[in-house]
C-alpha positions as CSV (number, residue, x, y, z in Angstrom):
1,X,-238.5,-53.2,59.6
2,X,-239.5,-49.6,59.1
3,X,-241.4,-48.2,62.0
4,X,-244.9,-46.6,61.5
5,X,-244.3,-43.1,62.8
6,X,-245.7,-40.4,60.6
7,X,-248.9,-40.6,58.6
8,X,-249.4,-36.9,57.9
9,X,-249.9,-36.6,54.1
10,X,-247.6,-34.4,52.1
11,X,-249.3,-31.4,50.5
12,X,-249.4,-31.2,46.7
13,X,-247.2,-28.1,46.9
14,X,-244.3,-30.3,48.0
15,X,-243.5,-30.9,44.3
16,X,-242.8,-27.1,44.1
17,X,-240.9,-27.2,47.3
18,X,-238.8,-30.1,46.0
19,X,-237.9,-28.0,43.0
20,X,-236.9,-25.2,45.2
21,X,-234.8,-27.4,47.4
22,X,-233.2,-29.1,44.4
23,X,-232.2,-25.7,43.0
24,X,-230.7,-24.5,46.2
25,X,-229.5,-27.8,47.7
26,X,-225.9,-28.0,49.0
27,X,-225.7,-31.4,47.1
28,X,-225.9,-30.0,43.6
29,X,-222.3,-29.0,42.9
30,X,-218.9,-28.7,44.6
31,X,-219.1,-24.9,44.3
32,X,-222.6,-24.9,46.0
33,X,-221.4,-27.4,48.6
34,X,-218.6,-25.0,49.5
35,X,-221.1,-22.1,49.6
36,X,-223.5,-23.8,51.9
37,X,-220.8,-25.2,54.1
38,X,-219.7,-21.6,54.7
39,X,-223.2,-20.8,55.8
40,X,-223.4,-23.4,58.6
41,X,-223.6,-21.4,61.9
42,X,-220.8,-21.9,64.4
43,X,-222.2,-25.0,66.1
44,X,-220.8,-28.2,67.5
45,X,-223.4,-30.3,65.7
46,X,-222.4,-31.1,62.1
47,X,-224.6,-34.2,61.3
48,X,-228.3,-33.9,61.9
49,X,-230.8,-36.7,61.8
50,X,-234.5,-35.9,61.1
51,X,-237.4,-38.3,61.7
52,X,-240.9,-37.5,60.6
53,X,-241.1,-35.8,57.1
54,X,-244.8,-34.8,57.0
55,X,-246.1,-31.4,56.2
56,X,-244.0,-29.7,58.9
57,X,-241.0,-32.0,59.1
58,X,-240.4,-32.0,55.3
59,X,-240.0,-28.3,55.3
60,X,-237.9,-28.1,58.5
61,X,-235.5,-30.7,57.3
62,X,-235.2,-28.9,53.9
63,X,-234.3,-25.7,55.7
64,X,-231.6,-27.5,57.6
65,X,-230.3,-28.8,54.3
66,X,-230.2,-25.4,52.8
67,X,-228.3,-24.1,55.9
68,X,-225.6,-26.6,55.0
69,X,-226.0,-29.3,57.6
70,X,-225.1,-32.9,56.8
71,X,-228.4,-34.8,57.0
72,X,-229.8,-38.3,57.4
73,X,-233.6,-38.8,57.4
74,X,-236.3,-41.4,58.1
75,X,-240.0,-41.6,57.4
76,X,-242.6,-44.4,56.6
77,X,-243.6,-42.5,53.5
78,X,-241.4,-44.0,50.8
79,X,-242.2,-41.3,48.3
80,X,-240.9,-38.6,50.6
81,X,-237.8,-40.7,51.4
82,X,-237.1,-40.9,47.7
83,X,-237.4,-37.2,47.3
84,X,-234.6,-36.7,49.9
85,X,-232.6,-39.5,48.4
86,X,-232.8,-37.9,45.0
87,X,-231.4,-34.7,46.6
88,X,-228.4,-36.7,47.9
89,X,-229.6,-37.0,51.5
90,X,-228.9,-40.5,53.1
91,X,-232.2,-42.2,54.0
92,X,-232.3,-44.7,56.8
93,X,-234.6,-47.6,57.4
94,X,-235.0,-47.1,61.2
95,X,-234.7,-44.4,63.8
96,X,-231.8,-46.3,65.3
97,X,-229.9,-46.0,62.0
98,X,-230.5,-42.3,62.0
99,X,-229.1,-42.0,65.5
100,X,-226.0,-44.0,64.6
101,X,-225.3,-41.4,61.8
102,X,-226.0,-38.2,63.8
103,X,-224.7,-35.8,66.4
104,X,-228.2,-34.5,67.0
105,X,-231.6,-36.1,66.1
106,X,-234.8,-34.0,65.6
107,X,-238.2,-35.7,65.6
108,X,-241.5,-34.2,64.3
109,X,-244.3,-36.7,64.8
110,X,-248.1,-36.7,65.1
111,X,-248.6,-37.9,68.7
112,X,-247.2,-39.1,72.0
113,X,-247.5,-42.7,71.0
114,X,-245.4,-42.1,67.8
115,X,-242.7,-40.3,69.9
116,X,-242.6,-43.2,72.4
117,X,-242.3,-45.7,69.6
118,X,-239.5,-43.8,67.9
119,X,-237.5,-43.5,71.2
120,X,-238.3,-46.7,73.0
121,X,-239.7,-49.1,70.4
122,X,-237.8,-51.8,68.4
123,X,-235.1,-50.1,66.3
124,X,-235.8,-46.9,68.3
125,X,-233.4,-44.1,69.1
126,X,-232.6,-45.7,72.5
127,X,-232.3,-49.2,71.2
128,X,-228.7,-49.3,72.1
129,X,-229.6,-49.5,75.8
130,X,-227.5,-47.2,77.9
131,X,-225.1,-46.1,75.1
132,X,-226.2,-43.7,72.3
133,X,-224.4,-41.8,69.6
134,X,-226.2,-38.4,69.5
135,X,-225.3,-35.7,72.0
136,X,-228.7,-34.1,71.6
137,X,-232.2,-35.3,70.9
138,X,-234.8,-32.7,70.1
139,X,-238.5,-33.5,69.9
140,X,-240.6,-30.9,68.1
141,X,-243.8,-32.9,68.2
142,X,-246.9,-31.6,70.1
143,X,-247.3,-34.1,72.9
144,X,-248.2,-34.0,76.6
145,X,-245.6,-32.6,79.0
146,X,-245.3,-35.8,81.1
147,X,-244.3,-37.9,78.2
148,X,-241.6,-35.4,77.3
149,X,-240.4,-35.5,80.9
150,X,-240.3,-39.3,81.0
151,X,-238.4,-39.5,77.7
152,X,-236.0,-36.8,78.9
153,X,-235.2,-38.7,82.1
154,X,-234.6,-41.9,80.1
155,X,-232.2,-40.0,77.7
156,X,-230.3,-38.5,80.6
157,X,-229.7,-41.9,82.1
158,X,-227.8,-43.0,79.0
159,X,-224.1,-42.4,78.2
160,X,-222.5,-41.2,75.0
161,X,-220.7,-43.7,72.9
162,X,-218.1,-41.0,72.2
163,X,-217.8,-38.1,74.6
164,X,-217.4,-34.7,72.7
165,X,-216.4,-31.4,74.1
166,X,-218.0,-30.9,77.5
167,X,-220.9,-33.4,76.9
168,X,-220.8,-36.3,79.4
169,X,-224.4,-37.5,78.7
170,X,-226.9,-37.1,76.0
171,X,-229.6,-34.5,76.5
172,X,-233.1,-34.1,75.3
173,X,-235.0,-30.9,74.5
174,X,-238.7,-30.6,73.9
175,X,-239.1,-27.9,71.3
176,X,-242.6,-27.8,69.7
177,X,-243.2,-25.0,67.2
178,X,-245.8,-22.4,66.3
179,X,-246.4,-20.9,62.9
180,X,-247.8,-23.8,60.8
181,X,-246.8,-25.0,57.3
182,X,-246.3,-21.5,55.8
183,X,-243.8,-20.6,58.6
184,X,-242.1,-24.0,58.3
185,X,-241.6,-23.4,54.6
186,X,-240.4,-19.8,55.1
187,X,-238.1,-20.7,58.0
188,X,-240.0,-18.4,60.4
189,X,-241.2,-20.8,63.0
190,X,-241.2,-20.0,66.7
191,X,-239.7,-22.7,69.0
192,X,-240.8,-23.2,72.6
193,X,-238.0,-25.1,74.3
194,X,-237.9,-27.0,77.5
195,X,-234.9,-28.8,79.0
196,X,-231.3,-27.9,79.9
197,X,-230.5,-24.2,79.2
198,X,-227.0,-25.0,78.2
199,X,-228.3,-27.5,75.6
200,X,-230.8,-24.9,74.5
201,X,-228.0,-22.4,73.9
202,X,-226.0,-25.0,72.0
203,X,-229.0,-25.9,69.8
204,X,-229.9,-22.3,69.0
205,X,-228.2,-22.2,65.6
206,X,-230.2,-25.3,64.6
207,X,-233.5,-23.6,65.7
208,X,-232.6,-20.4,63.8
209,X,-232.0,-22.4,60.6
210,X,-235.7,-23.4,60.8
211,X,-237.3,-20.4,62.5
212,X,-236.9,-16.8,63.6
213,X,-237.8,-17.0,67.3
214,X,-236.7,-19.3,70.1
215,X,-238.1,-19.0,73.6
216,X,-236.6,-20.9,76.5
217,X,-239.4,-22.1,78.7
218,X,-237.5,-23.8,81.6
219,X,-237.1,-27.4,82.5
220,X,-238.0,-30.6,80.7
221,X,-241.6,-30.7,79.4
222,X,-242.1,-26.9,79.7
223,X,-241.9,-26.5,75.9
224,X,-244.6,-29.1,75.5
225,X,-246.6,-27.3,78.2
226,X,-246.3,-24.0,76.5
227,X,-247.4,-25.4,73.2
228,X,-250.7,-27.0,74.5
229,X,-251.5,-23.8,76.4
230,X,-250.9,-21.7,73.2
231,X,-253.1,-24.0,71.2
232,X,-256.0,-24.1,73.7
233,X,-255.9,-20.3,73.7
234,X,-255.9,-20.3,69.9
235,X,-258.9,-22.7,69.8
236,X,-261.0,-20.6,72.2
237,X,-260.1,-17.4,70.4
238,X,-261.2,-18.9,67.1
239,X,-264.5,-20.0,68.6
240,X,-265.0,-16.5,70.0
241,X,-264.3,-14.7,66.8
242,X,-266.4,-17.2,64.8
243,X,-269.3,-16.8,67.2
244,X,-269.1,-13.0,67.1
245,X,-268.9,-12.9,63.3
246,X,-271.8,-15.2,62.9
247,X,-273.9,-13.2,65.3
248,X,-272.9,-10.0,63.5
249,X,-274.1,-11.5,60.1
250,X,-277.4,-12.4,61.7
251,X,-277.8,-8.9,63.0
252,X,-277.1,-7.4,59.6
253,X,-273.4,-6.5,59.9
254,X,-271.2,-7.8,57.1
255,X,-268.2,-9.9,58.2
256,X,-265.7,-7.6,56.5
257,X,-267.1,-4.6,58.4
258,X,-267.2,-6.4,61.7
259,X,-263.6,-7.7,61.1
260,X,-262.4,-4.1,60.6
261,X,-264.1,-3.2,63.9
262,X,-262.6,-6.2,65.7
263,X,-259.1,-5.5,64.3
264,X,-259.1,-1.8,65.4
265,X,-260.6,-2.4,68.9
266,X,-260.1,-4.3,72.1
267,X,-261.2,-7.6,70.4
268,X,-258.3,-7.7,68.0
269,X,-256.5,-11.0,67.9
270,X,-254.7,-13.4,65.6
271,X,-258.0,-15.2,64.7
272,X,-259.6,-12.0,63.4
273,X,-256.5,-10.2,62.0
274,X,-254.3,-12.9,60.6
275,X,-256.4,-16.1,60.2
276,X,-259.9,-14.8,59.6
277,X,-262.4,-17.7,59.4
278,X,-264.9,-16.1,57.0
279,X,-264.5,-17.1,53.3
280,X,-264.1,-13.9,51.2
281,X,-262.7,-11.6,53.9
282,X,-259.0,-12.4,53.8
283,X,-256.7,-13.8,51.1
284,X,-254.2,-16.5,51.7
285,X,-255.8,-18.1,54.7
286,X,-257.6,-21.6,54.7
287,X,-261.0,-19.9,54.7
288,X,-260.1,-18.5,51.2
289,X,-259.6,-22.1,49.8
290,X,-262.6,-23.9,51.3
291,X,-260.6,-24.5,54.5
292,X,-258.0,-26.6,52.8
293,X,-254.5,-26.9,54.2
294,X,-253.6,-25.2,57.5
295,X,-254.1,-26.9,60.8
296,X,-256.6,-29.7,60.7
297,X,-259.5,-29.8,63.0
298,X,-258.5,-33.4,64.1
299,X,-255.2,-32.0,65.3
300,X,-256.8,-29.2,67.2
301,X,-259.1,-31.8,68.9
302,X,-256.0,-33.9,69.7
303,X,-254.2,-30.8,71.3
304,X,-257.3,-29.9,73.3
305,X,-257.4,-33.5,74.6
306,X,-253.8,-33.1,75.7
307,X,-254.6,-29.8,77.4
308,X,-257.6,-31.3,79.3
309,X,-255.5,-34.4,80.3
310,X,-252.7,-32.1,81.6
311,X,-255.2,-29.9,83.5
312,X,-256.7,-33.0,85.1
313,X,-253.3,-34.1,86.3
314,X,-252.6,-30.8,88.1
315,X,-256.2,-30.3,89.3
316,X,-257.0,-27.2,87.2
317,X,-260.6,-26.6,85.9
318,X,-260.7,-25.5,82.3
319,X,-264.3,-25.2,81.3
320,X,-263.7,-23.3,78.0
321,X,-261.1,-25.8,76.9
322,X,-263.7,-28.6,77.6
323,X,-266.3,-26.8,75.6
324,X,-263.9,-26.2,72.7
325,X,-262.9,-29.9,72.7
326,X,-266.5,-30.9,72.5
327,X,-267.1,-28.6,69.5
328,X,-264.0,-29.8,67.6
329,X,-264.8,-33.5,68.4
330,X,-268.3,-32.8,66.9
331,X,-266.7,-31.3,63.8
332,X,-264.5,-34.4,63.3
333,X,-267.5,-36.7,63.8
334,X,-269.4,-34.8,61.1
335,X,-266.6,-35.4,58.5
336,X,-264.7,-32.1,58.8
337,X,-261.6,-33.6,60.6
338,X,-259.2,-32.8,57.7
339,X,-260.5,-29.2,57.2
340,X,-258.6,-26.4,58.8
341,X,-259.8,-25.6,62.4
342,X,-261.2,-22.3,61.3
343,X,-264.0,-24.2,59.5
344,X,-265.8,-24.0,62.8
345,X,-267.3,-20.7,61.5
346,X,-269.1,-22.4,58.7
347,X,-269.6,-26.0,59.8
348,X,-270.5,-25.5,63.5
349,X,-271.9,-21.9,63.7
350,X,-273.4,-21.9,60.3
351,X,-271.7,-18.6,59.2
352,X,-272.0,-17.4,55.7
353,X,-269.4,-16.6,53.1
354,X,-268.7,-12.9,52.4
355,X,-270.0,-12.1,48.9
């Protein structure tokens, strides 16, 4: 039975992406297959399994296809599975079937519970007990560090069904990403990676087929830790910029004028210069399309919960994270859970559009 693992909806633009992938897919002709095969980086992993084909995973898997990797995929969304099947990619009914067909398996899932289910549940990646096929398991989901560490320990206790090269045991890397849907589509993601440094080096060609930056963060769970720290800083930054822009409007300064000041002074940050929350100030950001797309407020609330839980575990007081979590929880309760998290400017602070 297919496992319920990924319920992130596919954006309408996926139909355009499908056309792009179909045109550039290594499965379209023998000449193109030879071309794409020659593009595969020097890497010991030839067959790649991908589980979780939502907004991010769809694009990441498509970029691996375009890089020439032999793919197998799984998702609960039958429509997305059909899109890959139509492109000649084998689709599997369960994560275990993906594992049996792959040297490396990448997961991109909504939450810790989904990741645990895919690894440890019925028909999961580790269903075979102590013996597994993949040499490397990579989780790019945003989950709590302790869950990553627990799964990594379980994976390291397994043995390979077939030993290859110098690999004695399977290895897991936690490798969450930054950059969002646009970077996933462009292949410019940043990977924050925790786990074995040797495995990280071996997996680099895979990461660079989907992104432009890879940062080794240390041992197991450190990639997950880096991601939740990054996202808590992003949330607090967005609140600060939204608060300042709302106050500026109330004091008679236009948002575009104040944005120019912020971006040329000590307050300059990503939230003001690259992802401005005021409708009418910046093109191509969620604020310019009624906060559609981007990074949903409910996902930001989830990540802030992860940060607070991790802070509690290690005894660190994070008052700004707590306040940010309260604000995003309120946004979600008020029906803005699917809006981009920058909607806090309008729907919490009451800021006005730039005319």
